[in-house]
C-alpha positions in Angstrom: 105.0 91.6 87.7 107.4 89.4 85.6 109.2 86.5 87.2 111.9 87.1 84.6 112.8 90.5 86.2 115.9 90.3 88.4 115.2 90.5 92.1 115.5 93.9 93.8 116.5 92.2 97.0 117.9 88.7 97.5 119.2 87.1 100.7 120.9 83.7 100.8 121.4 81.5 103.9 121.3 84.3 106.5 122.1 83.3 110.1 122.3 85.4 113.2 123.2 84.6 116.8 122.8 86.5 120.1 125.3 85.0 122.5 124.9 81.2 122.1 121.4 81.5 120.8 120.9 81.3 117.1 117.7 83.3 116.4 117.8 83.2 112.5 118.8 80.0 110.8 119.7 79.8 107.1 117.0 82.2 105.8 116.8 82.8 102.1 114.3 85.0 100.3 113.8 87.1 97.2 111.8 90.3 96.4 110.9 91.6 93.0 109.7 95.0 91.8 106.0 95.6 92.1 105.7 92.9 94.8 104.5 93.2 98.4 106.0 90.3 100.4 104.6 89.5 103.9 107.0 88.0 106.4 104.6 86.3 108.7 105.2 84.7 112.1 104.5 84.6 115.8 106.2 87.2 118.0 109.8 86.0 118.6 110.0 84.1 115.3 113.0 86.2 114.1 111.2 88.6 111.7 112.6 91.8 113.1 116.1 90.4 113.3 115.8 89.3 109.6 114.6 92.7 108.5 117.4 94.5 110.4 119.9 92.3 108.5 118.3 93.1 105.2 118.7 96.8 105.8 122.3 96.6 107.0 121.3 97.7 110.6 122.5 94.3 111.8 125.2 92.2 110.2 124.5 88.5 109.7 127.0 86.0 111.1 126.7 84.1 107.8 125.0 84.6 104.4 124.8 87.2 101.7 122.5 90.0 100.8 122.2 91.8 97.5 120.1 94.9 96.9 119.6 95.9 93.3 122.7 94.0 92.4 124.9 95.5 95.1 126.4 93.3 97.8 125.4 94.8 101.2 128.6 93.7 102.9 131.0 94.8 100.2 129.1 97.8 98.7 127.1 99.1 101.7 126.7 102.7 100.5 125.3 101.8 97.1 123.1 99.0 98.6 121.7 101.1 101.6 121.0 104.0 99.3 118.3 101.9 97.6 116.5 100.9 100.8 113.9 102.7 102.9 113.3 101.2 106.4 110.6 101.7 109.0 111.6 99.9 112.2 108.9 98.7 114.6 109.4 101.9 116.6 109.5 104.7 114.1 112.8 106.8 114.3 111.1 110.1 114.9 112.3 113.3 116.6 109.1 114.3 118.3 110.1 117.9 118.9 110.6 118.6 115.1 107.9 119.7 112.7 106.9 117.2 110.0 108.5 119.2 107.2 111.8 119.8 109.1 112.1 116.1 110.0 111.4 115.0 106.4 113.9 117.6 105.1 116.5 116.2 107.6 115.7 112.7 106.4 116.1 113.7 102.7 119.5 115.2 103.5 120.6 112.0 105.4 119.6 110.0 102.3 121.6 112.5 100.1 118.7 113.6 98.0 120.1 116.2 95.6 119.2 119.7 96.9 117.4 120.6 93.6 115.2 117.6 94.1 114.3 117.9 97.7 111.2 120.2 97.4 109.7 118.0 94.7 110.3 114.8 96.7 109.0 116.4 99.9 105.7 117.4 98.2 105.3 114.0 96.6 106.0 112.1 99.8 103.6 114.2 101.8 100.9 113.6 99.2 101.5 109.8 99.1 101.4 109.6 102.9 98.4 111.9 103.4 100.5 114.5 105.2 99.6 117.6 103.0 98.1 119.5 106.0 100.7 118.4 108.6 103.9 120.0 107.4 104.1 122.6 110.2 102.8 120.4 112.9 105.1 119.1 115.6 105.5 115.3 115.4 104.9 114.8 119.1 101.4 116.3 118.8 100.3 113.9 116.1 98.1 110.8 116.6 99.8 107.5 116.5 98.4 106.8 113.0 99.9 110.1 111.7 103.2 109.4 113.4 103.3 106.1 111.6 102.6 108.0 108.3 105.6 110.2 109.1 107.7 107.1 109.8 106.8 105.7 106.4 107.4 109.1 104.8 111.0 109.1 106.0 111.5 105.6 104.6 110.4 106.7 101.1 111.5 110.3 100.8 114.5 109.3 98.7 112.4 107.1 96.3 114.1 103.8 97.2 113.6 100.7 95.1 113.1 98.5 98.2 110.9 99.5 101.2 111.1 97.4 104.4 108.4 97.9 107.0 108.5 96.2 110.4 105.0 95.8 111.9 103.7 98.9 110.2 100.2 98.8 111.7 100.9 97.6 115.2 98.9 99.6 117.8 96.8 101.5 115.3 93.0 101.7 115.4 90.9 100.1 112.6 90.6 103.3 110.6 94.3 104.0 110.8 95.1 100.4 109.9 92.9 100.7 106.8 94.7 103.9 105.7 98.2 102.5 106.2 97.4 99.3 104.4 96.1 101.3 101.4 99.3 103.3 101.4 101.4 100.1 101.5 99.4 98.6 98.6 100.0 101.8 96.6 103.8 101.7 97.4 103.9 98.1 96.2 102.7 99.2 92.7 106.0 101.2 92.1 108.5 99.7 94.5 109.4 96.4 96.2 107.9 96.1 99.7 108.6 93.6 102.4 106.7 93.9 105.7 106.7 91.8 108.8 103.5 91.1 110.6 101.7 88.7 112.9 98.3 90.0 111.7 96.8 87.5 109.2 94.4 90.2 107.9 97.4 92.2 106.7 98.6 89.3 104.6 95.1 88.7 103.1 94.5 92.4 102.2 97.9 93.6 100.9 100.5 90.9 100.3 101.1 89.2 97.0 103.3 86.6 98.5 103.9 85.1 102.0 107.0 83.7 103.8 106.3 82.2 107.2 109.0 82.2 109.8 108.9 79.8 112.8 111.7 79.5 115.3 114.1 81.5 113.1 113.5 79.5 109.9 111.4 80.0 106.8 109.0 77.1 106.8 106.6 78.1 104.0 106.6 80.4 101.0 104.0 80.9 98.3 101.4 83.4 97.1 98.8 84.6 99.6 96.1 83.0 97.4 97.9 79.6 97.5 98.4 79.9 101.3 94.6 80.3 101.7 94.2 77.0 99.7 96.8 75.1 101.8 95.4 71.9 103.0 91.9 73.1 102.2 89.1 70.6 101.7 86.8 71.8 99.0 83.1 71.8 99.8 80.0 73.9 100.4 77.1 74.4 102.8 73.7 74.0 101.2 70.3 74.9 102.7 67.5 72.5 101.7 64.0 73.3 103.1 62.7 69.8 102.2 65.9 67.7 102.4 66.3 64.0 101.5 68.0 61.5 103.7 71.7 62.0 104.3 72.6 58.8 102.4 71.0 60.3 99.3 73.2 63.3 99.4 76.2 61.1 100.1 75.5 59.1 97.0 75.9 62.1 94.6 78.9 61.7 92.3 82.0 63.5 93.7 80.7 63.9 97.3 83.2 62.6 99.8 81.2 63.4 103.0 77.8 64.8 103.8 77.1 66.2 107.3 73.8 67.5 108.6 74.3 70.8 110.5 70.7 71.5 111.3 67.2 70.4 110.1 67.8 72.2 106.7 71.6 72.8 106.5 74.2 70.4 105.2 78.0 70.5 104.9 79.1 68.8 101.7 82.8 67.9 101.1 83.9 66.8 97.7 87.0 65.9 95.7 89.1 68.8 94.3 88.4 67.7 90.7 84.6 67.4 91.0 81.8 69.9 91.3 78.7 68.1 92.8 77.0 71.4 93.6 75.4 71.8 90.2 74.3 68.1 90.3 72.8 68.6 93.7 70.9 71.7 92.7 69.5 69.9 89.6 68.4 67.0 91.8 66.9 69.5 94.3 64.8 71.0 91.5 63.7 67.6 90.2 62.8 66.2 93.6 61.4 69.2 95.4 64.2 69.6 98.0 63.7 73.4 97.9 67.3 74.5 97.7 67.7 78.0 99.1 71.4 78.7 99.4 74.7 77.1 98.5 77.8 78.7 99.9 81.4 77.5 99.1 83.5 76.7 102.2 86.3 79.3 102.7 89.6 78.4 104.4 90.2 80.7 107.4 93.7 82.1 107.2 94.1 81.6 111.0 93.4 77.9 110.6 95.9 77.7 107.7 98.6 79.4 109.7 98.1 77.1 112.6 98.2 74.1 110.4 101.4 75.1 108.7 103.3 76.0 111.9 102.0 73.0 113.9 103.3 70.7 111.1 106.8 71.8 111.8 
């Protein structure tokens, strides 16, 4: 993904009120081709309202949205034609068959008649619906209904795909399948999804924007988010350990903490790597090093740290 490529979606200073309550305050974000952007936040943070504005389903009280260069307010037909949207509750007609519903969706999106059969077959393949064409939507499991919901969002091959809580209420196997599908979609399209599931961010998102009380309070790559405020260190197992002060004295070590008779947590400065020094000393002095495991920041802890700092 090239940062030089123009954004497929850009939103500037979006705000939205319900009555006297402003639920989205000055939100700005960008999305580029080949990128999966996770809009992360607690329930009630303003994620769904923001996504509805990005799709044109809800007008902002202020701000501007461009989709593939088209202003959503001034050129709504051109802009909306380039967007596929899965709301939190999929817009399904439960009495229709999968094929009939997807054909209906293709016509709504003005897919050329000559192209419909090809797009229908490709969409069913991508969404794992090859054997479901004649089945009635209401008889499908929730996971397969979610697949149909995603299928209607991509039947017209949109540049931008917007998914609101796409895995909510699914079982672990269904979640795995839907996440794999979203990751595949991100290879050829631009995808933005809202979620409060941190595992979703870790497994499929390239970049994260965190919403809190209607504002964007953090934005960076998912890798950088995991490193946010992270103290580098490791846990080492020494079967014949020295005294704590001896470990504390190793160059670069900021803190040594004994967790058990043989386990120690070692924290060090970001620009140092005392692990190799410690292992060399262990070999020289017979400390019997068995294991050295780097500390990993838990995404849950990072999220709490970011939101509590606001």
